[in-house]
PDB file of N, H, CA, C and O in Angstrom:
ATOM      1  N   MET A   1      19.267   9.182 -17.636  1.00  0.00           N
ATOM      2  CA  MET A   1      17.891   9.555 -16.937  1.00  0.00           C
ATOM      3  C   MET A   1      17.967  10.958 -15.843  1.00  0.00           C
ATOM      4  O   MET A   1      18.716  11.182 -14.892  1.00  0.00           O
ATOM      5  N   THR A   2      17.357  11.395 -16.171  1.00  0.00           N
ATOM      6  H   THR A   2      16.749  11.214 -16.944  1.00  0.00           H
ATOM      7  CA  THR A   2      16.544  12.654 -14.904  1.00  0.00           C
ATOM      8  C   THR A   2      16.542  12.279 -13.906  1.00  0.00           C
ATOM      9  O   THR A   2      16.172  11.108 -13.815  1.00  0.00           O
ATOM     10  N   ASN A   3      16.913  12.958 -12.655  1.00  0.00           N
ATOM     11  H   ASN A   3      17.213  13.909 -12.729  1.00  0.00           H
ATOM     12  CA  ASN A   3      16.052  12.370 -11.468  1.00  0.00           C
ATOM     13  C   ASN A   3      14.769  12.104 -11.416  1.00  0.00           C
ATOM     14  O   ASN A   3      14.279  11.386 -10.545  1.00  0.00           O
ATOM     15  N   ALA A   4      13.892  12.843 -12.653  1.00  0.00           N
ATOM     16  H   ALA A   4      14.290  13.426 -13.361  1.00  0.00           H
ATOM     17  CA  ALA A   4      12.620  12.659 -12.621  1.00  0.00           C
ATOM     18  C   ALA A   4      12.028  11.611 -13.019  1.00  0.00           C
ATOM     19  O   ALA A   4      10.972  11.239 -12.507  1.00  0.00           O
ATOM     20  N   ASP A   5      12.759  10.832 -14.222  1.00  0.00           N
ATOM     21  H   ASP A   5      13.616  11.135 -14.638  1.00  0.00           H
ATOM     22  CA  ASP A   5      12.738  10.122 -14.404  1.00  0.00           C
ATOM     23  C   ASP A   5      12.747   8.961 -13.740  1.00  0.00           C
ATOM     24  O   ASP A   5      11.959   8.044 -13.973  1.00  0.00           O
ATOM     25  N   GLN A   6      13.814   8.937 -12.711  1.00  0.00           N
ATOM     26  H   GLN A   6      14.454   9.682 -12.522  1.00  0.00           H
ATOM     27  CA  GLN A   6      14.163   7.876 -12.472  1.00  0.00           C
ATOM     28  C   GLN A   6      13.295   7.517 -10.902  1.00  0.00           C
ATOM     29  O   GLN A   6      13.301   6.428 -10.328  1.00  0.00           O
ATOM     30  N   ASN A   7      12.557   8.829 -10.435  1.00  0.00           N
ATOM     31  H   ASN A   7      12.552   9.714 -10.902  1.00  0.00           H
ATOM     32  CA  ASN A   7      11.441   8.573  -9.601  1.00  0.00           C
ATOM     33  C   ASN A   7      10.523   8.052  -9.789  1.00  0.00           C
ATOM     34  O   ASN A   7      10.008   7.356  -8.914  1.00  0.00           O
ATOM     35  N   SER A   8       9.814   8.253 -11.397  1.00  0.00           N
ATOM     36  H   SER A   8      10.232   8.819 -12.108  1.00  0.00           H
ATOM     37  CA  SER A   8       8.461   7.513 -12.160  1.00  0.00           C
ATOM     38  C   SER A   8       9.072   6.272 -12.438  1.00  0.00           C
ATOM     39  O   SER A   8       8.314   5.531 -13.065  1.00  0.00           O
ATOM     40  N   GLN A   9      10.027   5.852 -12.225  1.00  0.00           N
ATOM     41  H   GLN A   9      10.643   6.454 -11.716  1.00  0.00           H
ATOM     42  CA  GLN A   9      10.555   4.434 -12.935  1.00  0.00           C
ATOM     43  C   GLN A   9       9.790   3.122 -12.250  1.00  0.00           C
ATOM     44  O   GLN A   9       9.633   3.488 -11.085  1.00  0.00           O
ATOM     45  N   LEU A  10       9.400   2.184 -12.336  1.00  0.00           N
ATOM     46  H   LEU A  10       9.528   1.886 -13.282  1.00  0.00           H
ATOM     47  CA  LEU A  10       8.455   1.796 -12.158  1.00  0.00           C
ATOM     48  C   LEU A  10       9.392   0.096 -11.654  1.00  0.00           C
ATOM     49  O   LEU A  10       9.821  -0.589 -12.582  1.00  0.00           O
ATOM     50  N   VAL A  11       9.536  -0.240 -10.643  1.00  0.00           N
ATOM     51  H   VAL A  11       9.187   0.317  -9.889  1.00  0.00           H
ATOM     52  CA  VAL A  11      10.304  -1.603 -10.054  1.00  0.00           C
ATOM     53  C   VAL A  11       9.271  -2.297  -9.630  1.00  0.00           C
ATOM     54  O   VAL A  11       8.189  -1.924  -9.175  1.00  0.00           O
ATOM     55  N   ASP A  12       9.892  -3.781  -9.903  1.00  0.00           N
ATOM     56  H   ASP A  12      10.770  -4.084 -10.273  1.00  0.00           H
ATOM     57  CA  ASP A  12       9.211  -5.151  -9.689  1.00  0.00           C
ATOM     58  C   ASP A  12       9.731  -5.445  -7.979  1.00  0.00           C
ATOM     59  O   ASP A  12      10.796  -5.063  -7.493  1.00  0.00           O
ATOM     60  N   GLU A  13       8.481  -6.342  -7.176  1.00  0.00           N
ATOM     61  H   GLU A  13       7.616  -6.652  -7.571  1.00  0.00           H
ATOM     62  CA  GLU A  13       8.243  -6.205  -5.757  1.00  0.00           C
ATOM     63  C   GLU A  13       9.675  -6.975  -5.433  1.00  0.00           C
ATOM     64  O   GLU A  13      10.046  -6.951  -4.259  1.00  0.00           O
ATOM     65  N   ARG A  14      10.215  -7.421  -6.071  1.00  0.00           N
ATOM     66  H   ARG A  14       9.914  -7.441  -7.025  1.00  0.00           H
ATOM     67  CA  ARG A  14      12.117  -8.132  -5.153  1.00  0.00           C
ATOM     68  C   ARG A  14      12.400  -6.882  -5.203  1.00  0.00           C
ATOM     69  O   ARG A  14      12.465  -6.469  -4.045  1.00  0.00           O
ATOM     70  N   GLU A  15      12.659  -5.837  -6.153  1.00  0.00           N
ATOM     71  H   GLU A  15      12.606  -6.172  -7.093  1.00  0.00           H
ATOM     72  CA  GLU A  15      13.656  -4.405  -6.134  1.00  0.00           C
ATOM     73  C   GLU A  15      12.780  -3.850  -5.176  1.00  0.00           C
ATOM     74  O   GLU A  15      13.128  -4.012  -4.006  1.00  0.00           O
ATOM     75  N   ALA A  16      12.095  -3.449  -5.310  1.00  0.00           N
ATOM     76  H   ALA A  16      11.813  -3.318  -6.260  1.00  0.00           H
ATOM     77  CA  ALA A  16      11.328  -2.835  -4.192  1.00  0.00           C
ATOM     78  C   ALA A  16      11.558  -3.218  -2.673  1.00  0.00           C
ATOM     79  O   ALA A  16      11.936  -2.302  -1.942  1.00  0.00           O
ATOM     80  N   ALA A  17      11.367  -4.502  -2.107  1.00  0.00           N
ATOM     81  H   ALA A  17      11.060  -5.245  -2.701  1.00  0.00           H
ATOM     82  CA  ALA A  17      11.757  -5.344  -1.300  1.00  0.00           C
ATOM     83  C   ALA A  17      12.885  -5.294  -0.567  1.00  0.00           C
ATOM     84  O   ALA A  17      13.135  -5.267   0.638  1.00  0.00           O
ATOM     85  N   SER A  18      13.999  -5.279  -2.342  1.00  0.00           N
ATOM     86  H   SER A  18      13.795  -5.300  -3.321  1.00  0.00           H
ATOM     87  CA  SER A  18      15.456  -4.875  -1.696  1.00  0.00           C
ATOM     88  C   SER A  18      15.610  -3.425  -1.576  1.00  0.00           C
ATOM     89  O   SER A  18      16.630  -3.235  -0.915  1.00  0.00           O
ATOM     90  N   ILE A  19      14.946  -2.062  -1.984  1.00  0.00           N
ATOM     91  H   ILE A  19      14.116  -2.217  -2.521  1.00  0.00           H
ATOM     92  CA  ILE A  19      15.166  -1.025  -1.758  1.00  0.00           C
ATOM     93  C   ILE A  19      15.501  -0.681  -0.142  1.00  0.00           C
ATOM     94  O   ILE A  19      16.352  -0.122   0.550  1.00  0.00           O
ATOM     95  N   LEU A  20      13.840  -1.637   0.000  1.00  0.00           N
ATOM     96  H   LEU A  20      13.149  -2.091  -0.562  1.00  0.00           H
ATOM     97  CA  LEU A  20      13.577  -1.559   1.867  1.00  0.00           C
ATOM     98  C   LEU A  20      14.016  -2.177   2.810  1.00  0.00           C
ATOM     99  O   LEU A  20      13.972  -1.878   4.003  1.00  0.00           O
ATOM    100  N   CYS A  21      14.633  -3.415   2.120  1.00  0.00           N
ATOM    101  H   CYS A  21      14.669  -3.659   1.151  1.00  0.00           H
ATOM    102  CA  CYS A  21      15.833  -4.029   2.943  1.00  0.00           C
ATOM    103  C   CYS A  21      14.226  -5.019   3.779  1.00  0.00           C
ATOM    104  O   CYS A  21      14.015  -4.865   4.982  1.00  0.00           O
ATOM    105  N   TYR A  22      13.675  -5.565   3.269  1.00  0.00           N
ATOM    106  H   TYR A  22      13.846  -5.689   2.291  1.00  0.00           H
ATOM    107  CA  TYR A  22      12.337  -6.150   3.635  1.00  0.00           C
ATOM    108  C   TYR A  22      11.831  -7.626   2.674  1.00  0.00           C
ATOM    109  O   TYR A  22      12.284  -7.739   1.535  1.00  0.00           O
ATOM    110  N   SER A  23      11.028  -8.536   3.144  1.00  0.00           N
ATOM    111  H   SER A  23      10.659  -8.444   4.070  1.00  0.00           H
ATOM    112  CA  SER A  23      11.022  -9.490   2.103  1.00  0.00           C
ATOM    113  C   SER A  23       9.841  -8.692   1.286  1.00  0.00           C
ATOM    114  O   SER A  23       9.196  -7.674   1.537  1.00  0.00           O
ATOM    115  N   VAL A  24       9.862 -10.097  -0.362  1.00  0.00           N
ATOM    116  H   VAL A  24      10.386 -10.924  -0.566  1.00  0.00           H
ATOM    117  CA  VAL A  24       9.187  -9.367  -0.761  1.00  0.00           C
ATOM    118  C   VAL A  24       7.513 -10.229  -0.030  1.00  0.00           C
ATOM    119  O   VAL A  24       6.428  -9.668  -0.187  1.00  0.00           O
ATOM    120  N   ARG A  25       7.597 -11.192   0.501  1.00  0.00           N
ATOM    121  H   ARG A  25       8.478 -11.648   0.629  1.00  0.00           H
ATOM    122  CA  ARG A  25       6.798 -11.392   2.250  1.00  0.00           C
ATOM    123  C   ARG A  25       5.909 -10.145   2.380  1.00  0.00           C
ATOM    124  O   ARG A  25       4.797  -9.921   1.900  1.00  0.00           O
ATOM    125  N   ALA A  26       6.664  -9.431   3.123  1.00  0.00           N
ATOM    126  H   ALA A  26       7.567  -9.612   3.512  1.00  0.00           H
ATOM    127  CA  ALA A  26       5.609  -8.500   3.676  1.00  0.00           C
ATOM    128  C   ALA A  26       5.580  -7.467   2.914  1.00  0.00           C
ATOM    129  O   ALA A  26       5.019  -6.577   3.552  1.00  0.00           O
ATOM    130  N   LEU A  27       5.958  -7.006   1.631  1.00  0.00           N
ATOM    131  H   LEU A  27       6.413  -7.729   1.112  1.00  0.00           H
ATOM    132  CA  LEU A  27       5.157  -6.120   1.043  1.00  0.00           C
ATOM    133  C   LEU A  27       4.219  -6.981   0.395  1.00  0.00           C
ATOM    134  O   LEU A  27       3.517  -6.141  -0.168  1.00  0.00           O
ATOM    135  N   GLN A  28       3.765  -8.027   0.114  1.00  0.00           N
ATOM    136  H   GLN A  28       4.335  -8.709   0.571  1.00  0.00           H
ATOM    137  CA  GLN A  28       2.492  -8.978  -0.121  1.00  0.00           C
ATOM    138  C   GLN A  28       1.915  -8.748   0.974  1.00  0.00           C
ATOM    139  O   GLN A  28       0.685  -8.768   0.927  1.00  0.00           O
ATOM    140  N   ASN A  29       2.263  -8.593   1.688  1.00  0.00           N
ATOM    141  H   ASN A  29       3.262  -8.577   1.727  1.00  0.00           H
ATOM    142  CA  ASN A  29       0.907  -8.534   3.535  1.00  0.00           C
ATOM    143  C   ASN A  29       0.594  -7.100   3.355  1.00  0.00           C
ATOM    144  O   ASN A  29      -0.548  -6.666   3.202  1.00  0.00           O
ATOM    145  N   TRP A  30       1.865  -6.262   3.386  1.00  0.00           N
ATOM    146  H   TRP A  30       2.792  -6.615   3.509  1.00  0.00           H
ATOM    147  CA  TRP A  30       1.104  -4.901   2.981  1.00  0.00           C
ATOM    148  C   TRP A  30       0.327  -4.369   2.504  1.00  0.00           C
ATOM    149  O   TRP A  30      -0.425  -3.470   2.880  1.00  0.00           O
ATOM    150  N   ARG A  31       0.529  -5.261   0.980  1.00  0.00           N
ATOM    151  H   ARG A  31       1.140  -5.991   0.674  1.00  0.00           H
ATOM    152  CA  ARG A  31      -1.105  -4.527  -0.126  1.00  0.00           C
ATOM    153  C   ARG A  31      -2.345  -5.354   0.773  1.00  0.00           C
ATOM    154  O   ARG A  31      -3.398  -4.753   0.984  1.00  0.00           O
ATOM    155  N   HIS A  32      -2.193  -6.469   1.179  1.00  0.00           N
ATOM    156  H   HIS A  32      -1.338  -6.957   1.008  1.00  0.00           H
ATOM    157  CA  HIS A  32      -2.949  -7.131   1.618  1.00  0.00           C
ATOM    158  C   HIS A  32      -3.714  -6.369   2.867  1.00  0.00           C
ATOM    159  O   HIS A  32      -4.943  -6.395   2.795  1.00  0.00           O
ATOM    160  N   ARG A  33      -3.212  -5.783   3.854  1.00  0.00           N
ATOM    161  H   ARG A  33      -2.214  -5.762   3.912  1.00  0.00           H
ATOM    162  CA  ARG A  33      -3.293  -5.623   5.075  1.00  0.00           C
ATOM    163  C   ARG A  33      -3.651  -4.258   4.996  1.00  0.00           C
ATOM    164  O   ARG A  33      -4.737  -3.793   5.342  1.00  0.00           O
ATOM    165  N   GLY A  34      -2.267  -3.354   4.317  1.00  0.00           N
ATOM    166  H   GLY A  34      -1.385  -3.731   4.035  1.00  0.00           H
ATOM    167  CA  GLY A  34      -2.684  -1.969   4.651  1.00  0.00           C
ATOM    168  C   GLY A  34      -1.210  -1.566   5.097  1.00  0.00           C
ATOM    169  O   GLY A  34      -0.440  -2.223   5.798  1.00  0.00           O
ATOM    170  N   GLY A  35      -1.039  -0.482   4.591  1.00  0.00           N
ATOM    171  H   GLY A  35      -1.664   0.052   4.022  1.00  0.00           H
ATOM    172  CA  GLY A  35       0.075   0.540   5.478  1.00  0.00           C
ATOM    173  C   GLY A  35       1.639   0.133   4.865  1.00  0.00           C
ATOM    174  O   GLY A  35       2.666   0.428   5.477  1.00  0.00           O
ATOM    175  N   GLY A  36       1.635  -0.517   3.693  1.00  0.00           N
ATOM    176  H   GLY A  36       0.801  -0.758   3.196  1.00  0.00           H
ATOM    177  CA  GLY A  36       2.998  -0.289   3.070  1.00  0.00           C
ATOM    178  C   GLY A  36       3.094   0.663   2.042  1.00  0.00           C
ATOM    179  O   GLY A  36       2.331   1.601   2.270  1.00  0.00           O
ATOM    180  N   PRO A  37       3.815   0.812   0.859  1.00  0.00           N
ATOM    181  CA  PRO A  37       3.920   1.621   0.432  1.00  0.00           C
ATOM    182  C   PRO A  37       2.688   1.942  -0.883  1.00  0.00           C
ATOM    183  O   PRO A  37       1.724   1.177  -0.863  1.00  0.00           O
ATOM    184  N   SER A  38       2.696   2.602  -1.558  1.00  0.00           N
ATOM    185  H   SER A  38       3.479   3.224  -1.575  1.00  0.00           H
ATOM    186  CA  SER A  38       1.784   2.665  -2.542  1.00  0.00           C
ATOM    187  C   SER A  38       2.234   1.820  -3.565  1.00  0.00           C
ATOM    188  O   SER A  38       3.442   1.710  -3.778  1.00  0.00           O
ATOM    189  N   PHE A  39       1.078   0.974  -4.475  1.00  0.00           N
ATOM    190  H   PHE A  39       0.097   1.063  -4.302  1.00  0.00           H
ATOM    191  CA  PHE A  39       1.462   0.351  -5.457  1.00  0.00           C
ATOM    192  C   PHE A  39       0.848   0.613  -6.960  1.00  0.00           C
ATOM    193  O   PHE A  39      -0.156   1.319  -7.052  1.00  0.00           O
ATOM    194  N   VAL A  40       1.310   0.175  -7.872  1.00  0.00           N
ATOM    195  H   VAL A  40       2.125  -0.399  -7.798  1.00  0.00           H
ATOM    196  CA  VAL A  40       0.734   0.309  -9.061  1.00  0.00           C
ATOM    197  C   VAL A  40       0.136  -1.632  -9.466  1.00  0.00           C
ATOM    198  O   VAL A  40       0.651  -2.704  -9.146  1.00  0.00           O
ATOM    199  N   LYS A  41      -0.682  -1.420  -9.990  1.00  0.00           N
ATOM    200  H   LYS A  41      -1.101  -0.550 -10.249  1.00  0.00           H
ATOM    201  CA  LYS A  41      -1.463  -2.860 -10.400  1.00  0.00           C
ATOM    202  C   LYS A  41      -1.686  -2.981 -11.764  1.00  0.00           C
ATOM    203  O   LYS A  41      -2.686  -2.555 -12.342  1.00  0.00           O
ATOM    204  N   VAL A  42      -0.830  -3.513 -12.237  1.00  0.00           N
ATOM    205  H   VAL A  42      -0.017  -3.859 -11.768  1.00  0.00           H
ATOM    206  CA  VAL A  42      -0.473  -3.218 -13.698  1.00  0.00           C
ATOM    207  C   VAL A  42      -1.253  -4.351 -14.241  1.00  0.00           C
ATOM    208  O   VAL A  42      -1.753  -4.150 -15.348  1.00  0.00           O
ATOM    209  N   SER A  43      -1.432  -5.345 -13.764  1.00  0.00           N
ATOM    210  H   SER A  43      -1.026  -5.509 -12.865  1.00  0.00           H
ATOM    211  CA  SER A  43      -2.628  -6.810 -13.969  1.00  0.00           C
ATOM    212  C   SER A  43      -3.022  -7.213 -13.063  1.00  0.00           C
ATOM    213  O   SER A  43      -2.760  -6.688 -11.981  1.00  0.00           O
ATOM    214  N   ALA A  44      -3.887  -8.423 -13.187  1.00  0.00           N
ATOM    215  H   ALA A  44      -4.100  -8.849 -14.066  1.00  0.00           H
ATOM    216  CA  ALA A  44      -3.894  -9.155 -11.900  1.00  0.00           C
ATOM    217  C   ALA A  44      -3.159  -9.628 -11.201  1.00  0.00           C
ATOM    218  O   ALA A  44      -3.359  -9.914 -10.020  1.00  0.00           O
ATOM    219  N   ARG A  45      -2.250  -9.775 -11.783  1.00  0.00           N
ATOM    220  H   ARG A  45      -2.087  -9.542 -12.742  1.00  0.00           H
ATOM    221  CA  ARG A  45      -1.091 -10.945 -11.089  1.00  0.00           C
ATOM    222  C   ARG A  45       0.240 -10.018 -11.574  1.00  0.00           C
ATOM    223  O   ARG A  45       1.239 -10.667 -11.886  1.00  0.00           O
ATOM    224  N   SER A  46       0.308  -8.734 -11.648  1.00  0.00           N
ATOM    225  H   SER A  46      -0.504  -8.207 -11.396  1.00  0.00           H
ATOM    226  CA  SER A  46       1.464  -7.875 -12.050  1.00  0.00           C
ATOM    227  C   SER A  46       0.979  -6.623 -11.360  1.00  0.00           C
ATOM    228  O   SER A  46       0.012  -5.899 -11.596  1.00  0.00           O
ATOM    229  N   ILE A  47       2.437  -6.545  -9.940  1.00  0.00           N
ATOM    230  H   ILE A  47       3.222  -7.133  -9.748  1.00  0.00           H
ATOM    231  CA  ILE A  47       2.368  -5.112  -9.379  1.00  0.00           C
ATOM    232  C   ILE A  47       4.038  -4.672  -9.906  1.00  0.00           C
ATOM    233  O   ILE A  47       5.037  -5.208 -10.386  1.00  0.00           O
ATOM    234  N   ARG A  48       3.620  -3.520  -9.515  1.00  0.00           N
ATOM    235  H   ARG A  48       2.808  -3.085  -9.125  1.00  0.00           H
ATOM    236  CA  ARG A  48       5.042  -2.656  -9.608  1.00  0.00           C
ATOM    237  C   ARG A  48       4.829  -1.452  -8.517  1.00  0.00           C
ATOM    238  O   ARG A  48       3.725  -1.092  -8.106  1.00  0.00           O
ATOM    239  N   TYR A  49       6.151  -0.869  -8.103  1.00  0.00           N
ATOM    240  H   TYR A  49       7.048  -1.162  -8.437  1.00  0.00           H
ATOM    241  CA  TYR A  49       6.292   0.287  -7.205  1.00  0.00           C
ATOM    242  C   TYR A  49       7.219   1.583  -7.965  1.00  0.00           C
ATOM    243  O   TYR A  49       8.301   1.524  -8.550  1.00  0.00           O
ATOM    244  N   ARG A  50       6.470   2.545  -7.738  1.00  0.00           N
ATOM    245  H   ARG A  50       5.591   2.593  -7.262  1.00  0.00           H
ATOM    246  CA  ARG A  50       7.229   3.689  -8.272  1.00  0.00           C
ATOM    247  C   ARG A  50       8.057   3.993  -7.220  1.00  0.00           C
ATOM    248  O   ARG A  50       7.613   3.878  -6.077  1.00  0.00           O
ATOM    249  N   ARG A  51      10.035   4.641  -7.549  1.00  0.00           N
ATOM    250  H   ARG A  51      10.395   4.735  -8.477  1.00  0.00           H
ATOM    251  CA  ARG A  51      10.562   4.497  -6.889  1.00  0.00           C
ATOM    252  C   ARG A  51      10.361   5.814  -6.043  1.00  0.00           C
ATOM    253  O   ARG A  51      10.791   5.855  -4.891  1.00  0.00           O
ATOM    254  N   ALA A  52       9.724   6.864  -6.595  1.00  0.00           N
ATOM    255  H   ALA A  52       9.374   6.831  -7.531  1.00  0.00           H
ATOM    256  CA  ALA A  52       9.161   7.776  -5.512  1.00  0.00           C
ATOM    257  C   ALA A  52       8.069   7.575  -4.530  1.00  0.00           C
ATOM    258  O   ALA A  52       8.004   8.261  -3.510  1.00  0.00           O
ATOM    259  N   ASP A  53       7.348   6.798  -4.770  1.00  0.00           N
ATOM    260  H   ASP A  53       7.401   6.240  -5.599  1.00  0.00           H
ATOM    261  CA  ASP A  53       6.436   6.325  -3.650  1.00  0.00           C
ATOM    262  C   ASP A  53       7.158   5.406  -2.693  1.00  0.00           C
ATOM    263  O   ASP A  53       6.724   5.227  -1.555  1.00  0.00           O
ATOM    264  N   LEU A  54       8.158   4.872  -3.098  1.00  0.00           N
ATOM    265  H   LEU A  54       8.511   5.018  -4.023  1.00  0.00           H
ATOM    266  CA  LEU A  54       9.016   3.932  -2.267  1.00  0.00           C
ATOM    267  C   LEU A  54       9.715   4.841  -1.373  1.00  0.00           C
ATOM    268  O   LEU A  54       9.634   4.588  -0.171  1.00  0.00           O
ATOM    269  N   GLU A  55      10.421   5.908  -1.762  1.00  0.00           N
ATOM    270  H   GLU A  55      10.487   6.114  -2.738  1.00  0.00           H
ATOM    271  CA  GLU A  55      11.161   7.084  -1.165  1.00  0.00           C
ATOM    272  C   GLU A  55      10.333   7.822  -0.108  1.00  0.00           C
ATOM    273  O   GLU A  55      10.761   8.305   0.940  1.00  0.00           O
ATOM    274  N   LYS A  56       9.291   7.823  -0.484  1.00  0.00           N
ATOM    275  H   LYS A  56       8.944   7.430  -1.335  1.00  0.00           H
ATOM    276  CA  LYS A  56       8.237   8.898  -0.035  1.00  0.00           C
ATOM    277  C   LYS A  56       7.399   8.059   1.325  1.00  0.00           C
ATOM    278  O   LYS A  56       6.899   8.591   2.317  1.00  0.00           O
ATOM    279  N   TRP A  57       7.446   6.726   1.006  1.00  0.00           N
ATOM    280  H   TRP A  57       7.851   6.294   0.201  1.00  0.00           H
ATOM    281  CA  TRP A  57       7.173   5.541   2.289  1.00  0.00           C
ATOM    282  C   TRP A  57       8.263   5.849   3.569  1.00  0.00           C
ATOM    283  O   TRP A  57       7.975   5.840   4.766  1.00  0.00           O
ATOM    284  N   ILE A  58       9.611   6.125   2.960  1.00  0.00           N
ATOM    285  H   ILE A  58       9.845   6.132   1.988  1.00  0.00           H
ATOM    286  CA  ILE A  58      10.943   5.560   3.690  1.00  0.00           C
ATOM    287  C   ILE A  58      11.147   7.497   4.399  1.00  0.00           C
ATOM    288  O   ILE A  58      11.800   7.822   5.390  1.00  0.00           O
ATOM    289  N   ALA A  59      10.556   8.183   3.716  1.00  0.00           N
ATOM    290  H   ALA A  59      10.025   7.920   2.911  1.00  0.00           H
ATOM    291  CA  ALA A  59      10.443   9.423   3.811  1.00  0.00           C
ATOM    292  C   ALA A  59       9.765   9.826   5.211  1.00  0.00           C
ATOM    293  O   ALA A  59      10.263  10.458   6.143  1.00  0.00           O
ATOM    294  N   ASP A  60       8.526   9.294   5.087  1.00  0.00           N
ATOM    295  H   ASP A  60       8.122   8.781   4.330  1.00  0.00           H
ATOM    296  CA  ASP A  60       7.328   9.440   6.315  1.00  0.00           C
ATOM    297  C   ASP A  60       7.826   8.830   7.506  1.00  0.00           C
ATOM    298  O   ASP A  60       7.392   9.424   8.493  1.00  0.00           O
ATOM    299  N   ARG A  61       8.659   7.759   7.822  1.00  0.00           N
ATOM    300  H   ARG A  61       9.011   7.277   7.020  1.00  0.00           H
ATOM    301  CA  ARG A  61       8.798   7.353   8.380  1.00  0.00           C
ATOM    302  C   ARG A  61      10.327   7.429   8.923  1.00  0.00           C
ATOM    303  O   ARG A  61      10.960   6.435   9.278  1.00  0.00           O
ATOM    304  N   THR A  62      10.849   8.821   8.933  1.00  0.00           N
ATOM    305  H   THR A  62      10.334   9.629   8.644  1.00  0.00           H
ATOM    306  CA  THR A  62      12.539   8.560   9.329  1.00  0.00           C
ATOM    307  C   THR A  62      11.815   9.955  10.414  1.00  0.00           C
ATOM    308  O   THR A  62      11.216  11.006  10.186  1.00  0.00           O
ATOM    309  N   VAL A  63      12.291   9.218  11.644  1.00  0.00           N
ATOM    310  H   VAL A  63      12.777   8.364  11.829  1.00  0.00           H
ATOM    311  CA  VAL A  63      12.131  10.145  12.750  1.00  0.00           C
ATOM    312  C   VAL A  63      13.903  10.623  13.412  1.00  0.00           C
ATOM    313  O   VAL A  63      14.902  10.131  12.888  1.00  0.00           O
ATOM    314  N   SER A  64      13.974  11.370  14.296  1.00  0.00           N
ATOM    315  H   SER A  64      13.162  11.769  14.722  1.00  0.00           H
ATOM    316  CA  SER A  64      15.370  11.573  14.709  1.00  0.00           C
ATOM    317  C   SER A  64      15.576  11.435  16.151  1.00  0.00           C
ATOM    318  O   SER A  64      16.374  12.138  16.771  1.00  0.00           O
ATOM    319  N   ASN A  65      14.817  10.479  16.708  1.00  0.00           N
ATOM    320  H   ASN A  65      14.168   9.908  16.205  1.00  0.00           H
ATOM    321  CA  ASN A  65      15.025   9.724  18.260  1.00  0.00           C
ATOM    322  C   ASN A  65      13.649   9.087  17.980  1.00  0.00           C
ATOM    323  O   ASN A  65      12.842   9.299  17.075  1.00  0.00           O
ATOM    324  N   THR A  66      13.618   7.987  19.347  1.00  0.00           N
ATOM    325  H   THR A  66      14.274   7.815  20.083  1.00  0.00           H
ATOM    326  CA  THR A  66      12.993   6.947  19.754  1.00  0.00           C
ATOM    327  C   THR A  66      11.388   7.770  20.161  1.00  0.00           C
ATOM    328  O   THR A  66      10.310   7.251  19.872  1.00  0.00           O
ATOM    329  N   SER A  67      11.513   9.071  20.844  1.00  0.00           N
ATOM    330  H   SER A  67      12.389   9.492  21.079  1.00  0.00           H
ATOM    331  CA  SER A  67      10.156   8.971  21.171  1.00  0.00           C
ATOM    332  C   SER A  67       9.507  10.011  20.361  1.00  0.00           C
ATOM    333  O   SER A  67       8.562  10.743  20.655  1.00  0.00           O
ATOM    334  N   GLN A  68      10.047   9.948  19.519  1.00  0.00           N
ATOM    335  H   GLN A  68      10.815   9.354  19.280  1.00  0.00           H
ATOM    336  CA  GLN A  68       9.104  10.734  18.311  1.00  0.00           C
ATOM    337  C   GLN A  68       8.770   9.833  17.064  1.00  0.00           C
ATOM    338  O   GLN A  68       9.525   9.046  16.492  1.00  0.00           O
ATOM    339  N   ALA A  69       7.248  10.185  16.734  1.00  0.00           N
ATOM    340  H   ALA A  69       6.635  10.825  17.199  1.00  0.00           H
ATOM    341  CA  ALA A  69       6.708   9.283  16.413  1.00  0.00           C
ATOM    342  C   ALA A  69       6.779   9.278  14.675  1.00  0.00           C
ATOM    343  O   ALA A  69       7.303  10.244  14.120  1.00  0.00           O
ATOM    344  N   PRO A  70       6.182   8.054  13.800  1.00  0.00           N
ATOM    345  CA  PRO A  70       6.457   8.299  12.599  1.00  0.00           C
ATOM    346  C   PRO A  70       5.602   8.956  11.780  1.00  0.00           C
ATOM    347  O   PRO A  70       4.495   8.641  12.215  1.00  0.00           O
ATOM    348  N   ASN A  71       5.381   9.998  10.450  1.00  0.00           N
ATOM    349  H   ASN A  71       6.281  10.254  10.096  1.00  0.00           H
ATOM    350  CA  ASN A  71       4.689  10.947   9.933  1.00  0.00           C
ATOM    351  C   ASN A  71       3.599  10.109   9.255  1.00  0.00           C
ATOM    352  O   ASN A  71       3.183  10.629   8.219  1.00  0.00           O
ATOM    353  N   THR A  72       2.807   8.464   9.717  1.00  0.00           N
ATOM    354  H   THR A  72       3.145   8.041  10.558  1.00  0.00           H
ATOM    355  CA  THR A  72       2.164   8.249   9.320  1.00  0.00           C
ATOM    356  C   THR A  72       0.802   8.381   8.876  1.00  0.00           C
ATOM    357  O   THR A  72       0.316   7.542   8.117  1.00  0.00           O
TER     358      THR A  72
END
């Protein structure tokens, strides 16, 4: 599988939570309130995340010191 294929691969919320080191409940709260990574609503009860969106969400919050604000 190429890197582009991996980045477009969809993962369920359990795997997304594991990648981000957060709980599934945190992801659910972010979806409801906003502020979390972009997600794909496959159906009314099925949510998936693109690996690329998770990586972008992480990169947007990466800072080099405590006085630096994240790029959100």
